[in-house]
N, C-alpha and C positions, 0 to 999 in steps of 0.2 A: 210253724208259722203255716203252713199248708193247709193244716186240719181246723187251723184257728180261723182262715179265711173260708174255708168249705164249710164251716159249720159241722164238722164229723168229728165223734169221740173215738179214742183208740180201743179197739177190742182183743178179741182173741187171737189175731194173726201178728199183732203187735204187745204181748203183755209185758215185756219189759218198760213201756212207755204209757202202762195204764196210768201211774202215778202223776203224769201230767193232765189228766181230764178235770182235776180242779184247777188248773192255770188257763186252760180254755174255757170253761165254765165262767170263771172271775172276770174273764175279758172278750167273751161273745159278744156283750151288747156294746162297747166301746169300738169294736171291728166295725160292726154292721152299721153303728151311727157314722164312722169315718167314711164308710164306702158309700153310705146313702148320699153324704154331703159334697163328696167329689162327684159326684154323678148327675147333681143338680147344678142348672146355671145361676149364678149369683143373682138376687133381686133388682140389686141397683149398682149402676155402673157409674164411677166416677166421670163427671164432663171432662176434665183435662187433669191430667196428670202431671205433678212438677217434675221436671227433668233434672236427675242429679249427676252433678258434674263432679267428678273426684280431683283432686289437684295433690301431686306428690310436690317433694321438698323442690324438686327442678323446676317445675311449672310455677310454685311460687316465687321462685328467683326471677325467673322470666319475666312474672308479670309487674314483680317489682323494679325490674331494671326497664321496662317499657314505659311505666308509668313515669318513674323518674326522669327519663330520659326525653320524655312528651308532655313533661307536666305543663310547659308555657303553650304548645299548640292547643293542648285540653282547654288552657284559660281563653284564649283567643277565640277559641269556637265558640265555647258556651258565651263569651262576652257578645260575640257578634249576635248569637240568637236573643239576648237580651234586648238589643234595640229593636228587633223586630216584633217584641211581646208589646202589646197594647199597654200603652203607659197606664192605663186603668187597673191593670192587673200588678197591683204593687206588691201584694201577698205573694205571689210566684217568684218575682224578683227577690225577694227577700229569702225565700226558701233555696234557690240557687245560691244566692250568697252565703248562707250560713253552710250550705254542703261544700262548697270551695273551701271554705275557713276550715271544716273539720278535715276535708282530705288533704290541705295543705299541712295542718297538724300533725296528723297522721304518719306521713311520709317524713317530716321531721322528725318523729318520734323513732321511727325505724331506721333511720340514718342513712348510710350509702347504700346501695345493694351491694352483695359479695360479686367476687370476679368472675362473671360467668364465663368467661374463656377457658376456666379452669374446673368449672363444675359442670358446665353444660357439653354435651358430649352426644354424638349420634350413636345409636345403638342398632342401626339397620343391619341385618345380616347381608351377607355378600356370598350368595349360594352359587355363584359362578366359583368362587375360589371353594366353597364346602362341598362341591360336587368332586371337585377333582383331588382334594386334599383330605383323605380319610381319617388319619388321624387327628387334624384340627377340628372336622366336623364332629367326631366323638367327643373330643376334650369340650367343645363348647355346647353341647348337648348335655354332657353330664354336669356342667355347672351353671345352665341357663336359667334355674330358678333359685339362685343364690343371693341373698342381700349384699350388694355392692356399696352400701352407704357407710362401713368402716373404711374402706379403701379411697372412696371417692372423698372422704374428710380429710385424707392426707393430703390432696391437692399436688400428687405426684406425678401423676402421668395425666396428661392432656394434648388436644390437639391446637395449635395458634398459628395463623398466618400461612404465608407461602412462600418459598424461597426465589432466590432472582430468577431460577429456571422455572418458575411457576408452579413448583411441585408443594402438594401439601406436608406440613411439617408438623411433626409429633414429639412432644417433648416427655422426657423422664428426669424428674428431679431426685437426686439420689440421697440427699441428706434428709429427707421427709422420712425415709426407711427406718423404722423401728426394728432392730432386727431380732429383739426377743420376743416380739409380741404380734407380727405380722403373719397373717395366712398368706404365704407366698402363691399356693394355688390360685387362690383369690384373685391375688395380683397380677398374676400372668393373664388370667381369665379375663379381669378388667382391662388390660394393656391390649389383649387381644382384639376385645370389643370394640375398642375405639380405633384400633388398627386394621382391622378387617375389611371395611368396605375400599379401602386403598391398596390392598393386596394386589390388585391386578391391574394397577397401573403406578407409573412414577412416584415414588414419595422419598421422605427424608426424615431421618431422626436424629435428636439433638439429647444428649447427655449431659446434665448439668451434674460434674462432679464438684462443685466447689463444697468444701471441707466433708470430701468423700474419706471416710474411713471404714476399719474393719466394723465398726459398730452398724455402719450404714451399708453394707455392701450386700448384692444379692449373693445367695449360696451358689457354687459353681453347679451342685447338679439342677438345680432349678434353672439357672442360666442355660445350662445344658438343654433342657427341655423347653425354655422356651424358643429356642434357636432352631432346636430341631424338628419343633410343629411347622414351623414357616419358613425352614431355611430353603428351599426350592424359590418359593415367592420372593424371599428377600433376595435371593441371588439374581433374580431375574429384573426385579422392580425398584429394589432399593437403590437411588441414586447417590446416596452420601450418609455417611455415620458421622456426624459432628461432636466432636469431646469437646466441652467447654471447661477450662480451670483442671487440666489434667495435674496431677500431682505426685506423691511419692509412692502412696499407698496404691496407686493404678499400676506402677512397674511391679509390685508384689503381685497384684491381682492379675494383671495381662499373663505373667508368666505360668499361671496355675491353668490358662484357659486351654480348652482343646484345641488344636494346631489347626486342625483342618478347617474349623469354623474361622480363626483367625486369619489363615491364609487367604479365605476368600473375602474377608473383610478390608485387609489392611489396603488394598489399592484404593476404597472408596473413604478411607479414613482423614477427616478433615481437624486438626487441634486448632483450639483458640484459647489465649489465655486474657484477652480484652474485647469490648465490646466493639473496637475498630476493626479488629483483625476477623471478629464473627461477621461484621456486617458488610465483608465483602462477600459473602456466601447467602445473605439474608438481608434485606434491605432493612434500614433502621425503624421505618414505621410498622414493619411485617415482625420484627423480633418480638417472642412472648416469654421471654426469659423472667422468673420470677423476680419482683419489685427489688428484694433484697441482695439478691445476686449483683443486678444492675447498679445499686449504691454503693457497692463496695469500692468501685472505683472512685466514687466523689469522697470517700472517706478519708480525709486529707489529714497529715499528720508529719511525722519525721520520715525522712527517707534516708538509707544507708546504701550506698551505692558500692562500696569497697571493701565488702564482708566475705566471710567464706564459712561454708558449712563443713565440719567436721563428720566424718564416717566412724565406723568401730575402728578401722587400720588407720585413723588418724590422717587420711587422704582427704585433700581439701578441695572443694568445689565453690567456685564465684557465685555469689548470690546477690540479689537486692534485696532489702529488707523496707518494708513499709509499716509504720506503727501508727494507725488511725484510731480512733475515737472507739470502735467497736471491732476492729479487726486487727488481726497480725499477718502481714502476708511475706511469703519468703518466693522469690522468683529467681530460678537458674538463669544467669547471664550466658550459660553456653548450653546447647542442646544436649540432652541427656538420653540414652538408650532405653528405650521404653520394651522394644522387644526385637531382639536381633539387630537387624539394620536399621529400625526405625527409630529416629531421633527427634525429639522434639523438645521443647521448652516448657520446663514445669512450673506451676504455678500452686503454691499450698497455701491455702488460706485456714486461719485459726479464727475464731471467735475468741474475745480474753476471756470468756468462760471457760473455753478451751485450756488457757494455761494454768495448770494445775501449781507448778512451783516455778519459781524464777531465782536463780543463784549464781555466784559469781567464786568459781572454784578458785586455790591460790593460786598466784601469779609464779611462773616459772622464775629462778633466779636469774637466769640469763635475759629476760625480758622485764626487770623490774624498773628499768628505766623509761620504760615504752608506756604510751598511752594504749596500746592495742594490747587486747588480752581477751580472753575466751568469758561467753554467757552460756548458761545451762539452761534450758527451759522444758520442764516436764509437761508432755502432753498426752492425750490419747487417755485420761483419767490415771495418768501414772504408768502407764504400759511402754513408754518410749520417752527417751532424752533427745532433744537437739541441742547440738553443741556447735555454736558459733565463735569465730574471731572476727571482732569488730573494734574499728577506731573507736577512742574516747567510751572506752567499754562502761566506765561510770556514769557519763553521761547518761548513755543509752539506756544504762540498769535503770538509773531513777526515774528516767521519762516514761520506760514500759511500765515501771510499778504503779507510777502515778497514773497513768492512762486505765490501768486494769484497776485500781481503786477506784477513780470515778466512773468506770463502767458499773461496777458493783453498786456503786452507791447509787446511779443512775436507775439500775435494774430493781434496787430496793425501791425507791420512790414511785417507781411504775407498778410495781407489785401492790404498793399502798393502796391504790386505786380502788374503792368499795366496788365489788360485783354484786349482780342479784344472788349467787349463791353465797357471798360472806354474810347476809345479811339477818339470816338467823343466828348462826354462829357469833358474830359480834355482839349482836343484841343481848344474847343469852349470858354471853360473858359479862356484859355490862350490868346486866340484872343481878348475877350472882354475886359479882364483885362488890356491889355497891349495897347489897343485902348485910354486908359486913360491917359497913361503914357506923361511925360514933354517933353519925347525925340522923335521928329519929325520922325525920321527915324525908331524909335521902334513902333511908331503910324502908319505908312506906312506899316512895314512889319506884323504888327497884322492884318491889314485891308486886306493885299494880302494873309495871310493866312484864313481870314473868308471867301474872296472870293472862295479860294482852296476848303474849307471844304464845303460851299454849293454845289460846282459842283460835289464833290467827292460824299457826302453823300444825295445828293438830297435836301438839307433844302429847306423851302417853300419860301427863300428869295432871290435867284438866279435872280431875277429880281431888286432886290432893292439894289443888290452890283455886281459892275463890276470892274474887275481888271484893273488898270491904274497906270503907273510909275510915271505921274506927278500928281496925285490927290491931292488937299490941305485937310489936314485932322486938323481942328482946334483943340487948346487945351482942350477947353471946349466942347467936343463932347457928355456930358453924355446924353442928349435928343435922342442923334441918337442911342447910345449903347442900353438903355433902350428900344429903339421902336424897334430895332432889337432883343433884348430878348424877346421882346412881341410875336413878330411874330413868332420866332423860337418854343418858347413854346407852341403856339397854334396849330402850324403845325406837330410838332415832339415830341409829348408828352412821346413817348417811351423812350427819353434820359433824362426825370426829375429827378430820382433818381440818376442816375449815374452824372449828371451836377451838382444838387444841393451838392453831397458830394465833388465832386472835389473843389468846392467854399469853402466849410467848411474847407478842408485839405488846401487851399490856405492861410488861414488866419494865420496857424501856419508855413507855410513855407516860406511866403513871407515876405521879412523885409521893405515891403514900409510903406510908412507914412500912418496916419490916415485916410485922405479924400480919399485915394485908396480904402481902405477896405469901407467905405462907398457907392463908386460908385459899389462895389461887391454887398453890400446889396441891392443896387436899381436895379440892373438887376437878382437878385435872385428871386423878389417878383413876377413876371407873373409865375416864374415854380412852386411855392408854391402852386397855385391853381389847379394843375394838380395832386396833391398828393391822392385825392379821387379815382382816377381811379386806384390804387394800391392795395386798400384794398378789393376790390372785385374779384380778381383773382381767377383762377381754382386751385391754393396752396397756402400753407402758406408762402411761401418763399418771396413774395412780402410784406405780412404784417410784416415778419420778418424785412425786409430792412428798410419799414417805421419806425419802432420802433427804430431801429438803427440810422436813420437820425436824427429823433425828439430827440433821446438822445444826437447827437452829437450837434444839435441846444442848448441844453439846456447846455452842457459843454461849448459852445463856448459863451454864454450868461453869465456863471458864473466867467467865466475865463477872457475874454475880458474886463475888466473895463472901459477902455477908450472909448469903442464902446458900453457901456450899454444901454445908451438912444437911441441910433439909432437902435441898435437890437430889444429893445423893441416896439419901433414905426413901424418899417419896417417889421419885420418879424413876432412876437407875435401879433401884432394888424393884421395882414393879415389873420393869421392861426385862430385867434379867430373868424373871419367872415365865417370859412368854417367848418360848424357844422357835416359833416361826419367824420371829423377825432378826432372831440372833447374827445370823449372815449378813444381813443389812446394816445392823448396828456396827459390828466389828468393821466393814468396810468403809464405814462413814468415819469411825473412829480412828483408824489406822491410816486411813488418806489425811485426815486434820491433823493427826500426829507428824506425818511426813511433810506435810505444807509447812507446818510450824518450825520444824525441825528438832533433832534428836537435843534432849537436854533441857528444851525451851519449858516454860511455864505450862503452856497449853499441850505439850506432850506429857508431862508428868500427870496433868489433870485427865488426861487420856486412862494413864495406867492406873489412877485411884478409882477412875469409874469402872474399869473392868474388875477391879476389885471388889467393888460393891457388888456389880454383877456374877460375881464367881459362882460357878457350877461346873458341872460334870461338861454340858454343852459348850460353854464358852471356851473351856481349857482344851478340849477338843479341837476347836474351831481355830483356835489360836496355832495350835501344832500343827494342823492339817496346812493352815494358809501359809505358815512358816516355812513347812517342807516344799511346798509349791514355789514359794520363791527362790529357795535354793535351787530347786531343779531347775526352775527357769535361767540360773546363770550358766546353763549349756547352751542358750542361746545367746549370740551376741557377746562371745566369751572374754573375759579378761583374765591377765597374768595373776592379779590378786582380786579377793573377794571385796575388798574395800574400794577398787576402783570399778565395780561395775555399776551399771545405772540403777540397780533394785537394791543395791547396800543399805539406801536409806532406811526403805522400809523393811528390809532385814532386821536392821537395829532398832527400829519403833517395835516389830514384832518381839525381840528378843526381853526390850524393855517390860512389856506387857505380859509376855510369859513369866519372866521372875516375879512380876508383880503378883500374878495369881498363883503361883508355887508354893505361899507360905502355908495358906492355913485352906484344906478342904472341907468342906462340910460333909463330904462324902468321899472315900478313899478311890482313887481312880489308878490303880495300879496298871490297868490296861495300857495305859499311857507312858508307861517306865521306856519301854524300850524307844518309842518315838522320842522321848524327853530326852536320853543318852545319845540318841544318834545326833539330835541336833547340837548337844553339849560337844561331842566328838568333831563335827562338822566346824563350829564356830570357836572353840578354845584357843585361847591367845591370838585373836584376831580383832582389828580394829582398836579403838581409841580405850584408852583405861576403864572408862564408864562401861562399854559393851566387854571388856574382858571380866572386870569384877563382877558384871550381871551374871557372865556365865558361870563363875565361880559361885557365886551366891546361888544359881539354880541348883548345882550340886548339892551345896548345903542343904537346901531347903528340902530337896527330894530325899536326902538321907533320913533328914530331921523328919520327914512325913512317914518315913517307913519304920523309922524307930516308933514314932508314936501310935503305929498301927496297932489294933487290940488282936489281930490275929497273928502277931509275930511272937516266936519262943524265947524266952529268959536269954537262952544261951545265944540265938542270932542277935537280940538286941544288944546285948553285949559285944559283938563282934561289930555290929553297925556303929556304935558308940566311938569304939577305938577308930574306925574308919572315917568317922566325921571330924574326930580331934585331927586324924593325919591330913584331911584336905584343908584344914585350917591352919594347919603347919606351914613354917615359912619354905620348906624345901617344895612342899607340893604347891604352893601358890606362885612359884617360880615357873612352874610346869605352863600354869595358866597365863604366862606372860605377866604376873603381878610383882612388880618390883619395888613399888611403893608401899610401905607398910601402912601408911595413913589411909589408903585409897580404898574407898567400898564402893558398892551399888549406888549411894546416894552423895558421893563426892562429884559434884558436877561444878567443875571449874574449866577455866579454858585450856587449861594444862592437861587434866583428864580427857577434855573432848576432841584436842589437836593431836596426840601422841599416838598416832596409828600404827599398829605392828601387823605387817601384812603377811608373815609366813611363820608357820610353828616348826620349831625344830621337830622332827617325825619322830626320836626317840622319846619326845617329851609327850608326844600322842600316844604311842604306844604305851608308855605308862600310865597315862590318864584311862585310855580304854581298859587295860587290865585292872584297875582301879574299880571303874564302874561294873565289870564284870564280877568282882568279888561283891560288888554291892548286891548286884541281883542273886547270886547265890545265895548270899547270907539273907537276903529279905523274902527271899520265895519260900512259901509254906512248906513245898514238896519239889520232889526233882521233875517233875511234869511241867510245874508252873516255871520253874527256872527254864527247863528247855523250851518251852513256849516264848517267854521274854526274848531270850538268846536267837530264837529261830526268825523271832518277829523282827528284832534287830538286825540279822544278816540278811534278811529277804531288803531290808530298807537300803541295805550299804551296797549290796549286790545291784540295785537297781539304779545307783548312781556310780558303779565302779566302772562299767563299761562304755560310759557317755564321757567324749571329749569334753574336758573342762579342766584347764589349767590350774585353778583357783581350788577346786574340791576333789579332783581325782586321785591325785597322791594320798589324801586323807583317807579316802574310801578305801583304796588298796591296804593301808594301814588297819584299818578298820576291821574287815575282811579278814585279814590274815588273825588276828586276835580272836575274832569270832570262830575260825574254821577248825574248834577245838573235837569234831567228829570226823570221821572218814571221809574224805573228800573224792568226789567222783572225777574221772578223767576229762568230762566235759569242760567242768569249771575250770581246771587246770589248763587245758587247753585254751579256753578264752584268755586267763591270765598270760600265758607264753606269746599269744597272739598279739595283745597289746606290747608287751615287751620288745617282741620282735619289731613291731610298728616304730616303736619309740627309738629304738637302736638305729632304725633305718635313717633317723632323721635326727640324728644325736646332737645335742647342744651341750657343749662341755661346761658352759656356764651356767646352765639350767637344767642340772639332774635329778629334780624332785621325784617325777614321776619313775625314773628308773629305780631310784633308790628305795621308793615307797614298794614296788613292785617285788623287789628282792627281799624287802622285810617281811612282805606277805608270802612270797614263796617260803621263807625260812620257818616259818610257823605252819604253813601248810604240809610242809614234806613231813613233820613230826607226825601227822595223823593220816600220810599217804599209805595207802596198801603197798604190799608187796607186788600183787599184781599188775600195778600200774604201769601202763606202757611207757611212763615220762620219768620214772625214778631214775632210772640209769642212765638214760640220755642227758638228764638234767646235771649228772656230774661233769660231763664236759663243758654245757652251759655255764656252769659256775666258773670252772676252770677259764674259760674264754673270758670270762667277765674280769675274772682276778688278772688277767694278762693284758686288760687295757690298761691297768695300773692308774686308774682315775683316783686321785686323793680321796674323793668321799666315796664312791662306789666301791673301792676296794676292800673296806672291811666289812660291809655288807655282803660281798659277793663270798669272801673269807667264812662267813656266819652261815650262807647258804651253803656251802662245800661243806662244811663241818656236819651240819644237821642232815645233808645226805648221806655222809659217809656212816654217821649213828645210825640211822635210819637202816641201811642196806646191812650193816653189822648187825643190827637186833632181828633183821630178818634171814640174817644165817648165810649171807651172799659168798661171805669170804671164809666159812668153815671148811671147804675142802681146796680152793684154789687161792692164789694170792691176789690182792688189788690189781695189781699190774695185769695177770692173765684175764679177771674179769672186765675189767675197763677198757683194754685194748681190744677185747672180743667186740665191746658195746660201740667203741670208736669206729670201726670198720665201714659201715655205710656213710660216715661222715668223714672218711678220711682224707678227700681232696681238699675240703676248706679247713680240716683241723690242722692239715701239713703248711698251708697259708698261714694260718694264725702264728702257727709253732715258728714259722720262718720270722714272722713280724717281731716275735718275741724272743728270738733268740735261745730257743731251747727245743730239745728232741724227746719226745716221748718213747719214740721207736728206740732209740737208741740207749738211754736208760733212764726208766720211771722214775724213781724216786729221787734223783737229782733234778729232773725237769720238774716234779712237784716242788722241793726243795726251794728250787732257784725262781721259780714262779711266785711262791708266798713271799719270800725272803725279798723279792724285790720292792714290797711294799712297807717293809720294816721300817723305811724312813716317815711313815705315817704314824705318829703318835699313837692314835686311838686304834689302831689296828694290831699292834705286837703281841699285845695279850691272845688275841684270836689267832694270831700267825702260831704263836708256840703251842696253843693249845690242839690247834689242827694238825702240826706236825706230831704232836704226843699221839695222838689219835692214830695217825698213819702207821707209826711205829709202833702202839700198842696192838693193832689188828695184824700186822706182818709178823710180829713175834709169837702170835698163837700158833700158828702151823710151822712144822720142821722146824720146832726150838733147838738150837744146839748150844750148850753150856760153852760160856767163854768164847763164842764165835759170834761175831755180827755179820749175816750173811749179807752180800753185796746188793741184794735187793730192798735192803733196810738202809743201807748206808748213807744216802743224801737226807731221809729224815733225821738220824741219829747225828750226822756232823752237821746238821742246820740247827740242832739242841744243845750241842755241846757245851760252847762259850757262853751261853745264855743261862744254862743250868749251873755252870760254875759260877757266875754273878749272883745269882739267887739262892745259893746253897743247896740246892736240890740235885745235885750231882749223885748223890746215895740213892737217888729215886730213879734217876734216868738209867744209870749202869745196870742195876738189875732188871728194869723192864728190857733194856737192849739184849742181855744174856750175858752181861760181865757180873760173875757172883763171886770171885775168888779176893776182892779186895774189900778190906776191912774197914768201917767208916771212919779212923781216924787217919789212915791213910790217903780216903777221898777228901777230907776235910783240909789238909794240910796242902793239897796238890802236889805233893811229892813226886819226883822225876819217876818213882814206880807207878805212878798210876797214869802218866802219859806211855810208858812202856807198854803197862797192862793193856791198855786201850789199842795202842797201836800194834800190839800182836794179835788182840782178837778180830781187827778187822780184816775182812776176806777182800783181797784184791786180784780178782780172777785175770784181770788182763791189761794191758795199757792204757784201755780207753778209761777203764775204770780209775787207775790210778791217776791219768791226767785230770779227771774229772775231781776226784776228791782234792788233790791239793790246788786246783785253781780255785774249787769252791771254797777251801779254809783261806786261800790268800784274800778272796772275795770277801770273806767276811771281817776279816781285819778293816775294813772302811766301817762296816758297820758296829764295830766295837766301840763302845762308850766310855772304859774306865781300863786301868792297867790289869784287872784281874782277868778280863776277859782277853786283853791282847797277851798276856802271859801263858794263857792257857794255849792260845792258838799256835803260839811261837813255841810252846813245848811239843805240841805235836807234829807242827812242822819240822822242827831240830830231829825229830825221829825219822819223819820222812825222807829228810834230806839224806841221812845216813842210810834209810834201807832202800831207797829208791833214789839213786842220784841222777839216773838218766832222766827220770820223769821230773824229778824235782827241778834239774837245770832249764827246764820248757819255762819254769815261769819264776824262774831266780832274778832276772832282769827286772820283773815288775816289784820286786821284794825290796830292791836295793835303795831307792829312795824312802819308803818306810824304814827300814833297818838303819838307815844315816841318821834319821830323825830323831830315834830312840838312843843310839849311842851319844848323840850330841847332848839332847835334852832331859832324857831320863834319869832319875838317880834310883830306879828301882832295880837293884842288884840281879834277883833272879830272872828279870827280864831282858838285863844285857846279857846274862850268861847264856839265855836261850838263843839271842841273836847271835854270840860270839861262836856256839856251836855250828849254827848253820854257816857262818863266814869261815870257819876251819875246814868244814866239808867241803864248802866251793872252791876253797883253794888247794885242797889236796885230792881231788877228783879230777879225771881227765874229761869227764861229760860237761864240765863248767865252762871248757876253754873255748867253745865256738863260739863265734861272733855274731850267729843269726838265731839265738835263742829265742827273743822277743817275736820275731816274726814267724818261728816255727811254733810257738804255742798259738799265736792267733790262727795261722792257716789248719793246724790240727784242729781247733776247736770249732772252727766254720765247716771244716769236714763233715766232723761228727754230729754239726747241728748246735752246738752250745756256744755260739758266738759271744752271748752275754755274759759269759763266765769269764771271759777277757776283759772286761768293761767296769767302770766303776759303780757300785751298787747293782750289779748284775744288768748293767744296760737300763736302768729304770727311767734315765734321761732322753733315751732314743724312741720311746714310745709314740705313736701317733693316734691320737685319741679316735679321729675320725676313720681312719682305716680299719683299726680295731674294732669299732662298734659296729661298722659295716660289717666285718667278717662275722662277727658274733648273732648280727642279726641274720645274716644268711645261714649260720648252723642253725639258728632257732627255726627258719622256716624248714628246713630240712627234717628236723624233730617233729615239727608240727605235720608234716605230710603222712 
């Protein structure tokens, strides 16, 4: 550029720029001419230049308001001038009159001026404050050139009036804040620009919190930034911070605020719930609250003074309820705590539009004779539910429904008023609709209207339609109409929402035949593809309009039965192909379904609509939404899922999920894990309709896998068997389906109301095992199967360690079934911590969580590494859980003990040392708490290990579902112990407890021939064993090793105690046969227990007709009469004292002392043991 200005070419000094010489040559004349012109003064100078004054929006509003307020003064002034005009100047008078008429007409057309108090604001900088606050000055300078019109249009922040103290007042109206679409930095800048001029003198702030909610709160980090920028100025000059209409959401919001800010503000806070309270601080003439805020108190309707608001814990808060034409108010009658010692009256204001659903829960049986009852109102777009107890609830319910319906009708009528933006869309719809008329003249007129619209609004089809009087328009011109609609939709996308809304309104307003409505559907289709353009707009209004449009389409689908098929095929099929709006559509559909209730016609229409839209995106979003709903139940927990406020949404999503599960245009096995996860969490829950839907979902999933092309013939066969099993009656019971006639389409009052709240965890385990078998059979390879299982396990783990009484027990069972690979100690540690916490606050009437953890641990232990630090200590944890002697926990604790024992045996823990040696060494660090547990249970592992184990296990033999597991566990103990130091025909004392515990039951089950060789007795043949001859009793007694009196008294006491567990004479005969040998061989020991045997033997002598049994009793009596040891009178007390001294007091009691167990004590001791294990 320098060479061009100097007229110099590039030469040898700059050879790399020589190529630019052509550019200099071409532009040399232009540059020289430009320099010549600017160096010469212009030849003519305009005598007077018009001065241009630029006005922005604020200036126009000020001018409009000034002219409106002073119109009368202007008229008087001009009229006065007219009288001074010479009477002959009639022309001048007429001109003035015409000008005034035009001016009056213009002001009338413009209407009243906007509220300048909310639009006008002083933007003068306060440089005194800026010079002392560097952070504020930097922030203001960074944003000074930004466009404020989007924030100003919200009318959210403004200055208005003065307080009674003469201080300027600044207002912030929180409900104007659209949380998803506001530029918060720009909002803070705008607020500070208004506030800055008053930051160095006293001022007051007013926050209007009417209808304050999560959707219109200022995020805390932006709130922190705002107050950080002006904290010192506010601390010095802010006289008061007024909170108008504080509500429940404020309680939650305030507790999240920085404490240092709140402590500074708390003394300046002034709360008001009415205009009269607010006027104590600001004179009524100076109050500048929004008009709709002030009108809330004038909204007269029903007032309910004696009502109560229920929280999640059923605590009752006295409230007053006002039901007006537009608003629903809930005011607390007692001051509520907002922040620590700060208590205020809360006034919750809801627009009728905020009330999503109003329902009446069933009346409790004890209150059926009373008019008082609960009303549930869902607010916050379905996120929360308000529960009230009101008198005359039926009357209140009907009144509230009536008010809401009238409000919605009134809104619809108000919205029907035509706006300028509606004109093109409405007239275009009129033209296209009437071009399909049977009347030729009407078709011609509609075509002329279309031509006029194309010219007036510059539609992109002006060359395709030309006005002509005699043009022939055939009756069947649908293709032309649709083509025109496609072209206009492509070129005039800004008309989309208005045009579609007009089309929908036309269905209700026009009375034309069904075929013409089909035409409307045809030319609506091209416009649907433009909807995604509106969801990425600069503010939330467009998104709101899209939601309203979708809602209107849903209503149209549900109400126009004669067009149902066509609407599904034309509208929803097209929307199903537009993935960008699937989230909005799904939200609207599910909300619509929830509002109308599960099983309603409208809810089923929603399910069928989703079938029409069915694709991978829709299925994925339904599953994700359902998973989020299930996760949300960990907040505001309930004991069962059906009692949770989000249950209705869950149920509607289940119906949607099962509806789209039958036919997949493209296979989506990637969601198989999510699908089965949902099934496991919801199986056998809710009414029959939902339970059968979950069952149908499993069948459909297996059906989808069977019909997949990538599955092998062998796996397809397996899946067919599994699908048949799922449909079988025994599997239907596991899903909670007891009615053979009920299926997912049986919608009756019975199938909608028979709620099932909890599933049998054993049934859940069976269902999960079935689903795992399905994944294994359906996977094309092992990697895919592992990937599905890993995904499912991650989903289950995410819910397992969140407190949730309704789903946490299920999650533990699922986790245990999925833990098929080696488990690390970190996961096991988390499981044990949850178990420890549960036992620390154990409720014996609700043991679901503890049971589920035991079931999980049983499966986890099977895959636990031998190097795990928790494997051995868990033996004692299982023993202590058994010692709780809880009827429901006991069987699962025995199963866990058996699994631990098998794992340790498989890992060769007992190849060189006995169980007693290994486990007592492990017990040493926990000896203090274990001794307390033993004392509470009445056994002593230090004295005699095998009898302590047998006595602990046989305590629970009274529980029918535990017996098989007890015998199996005792057999395992015996099997492991006899592996080392095996001596033929000799039963070692360390095995004696296990063997004695199995003897009578083996005799009953004809398995004595298996037990005796296992214990080491091999000299008896099968014939002798089968007939229970006296030789069997003799051989067994001779084989028993009794090294000392302690072992002897334990054995005899144990056998006597087992008599109370005997259920038939075969067991009693065997026990009395052994006892008769003991009486003869060890009379001194036997004499200690003889006293407790007398009542039992007397009963047998009197009532039994079994000769062998009476003979065995006779031998004992003869021995007692002939031996000197039986003559003592203190035998019973001696036995009890001796057993107490050696720690086996339970052996002297019925059922080994099972009646004396205190659950709470044992649970707390077990919790303490787990704490020590986890450390």
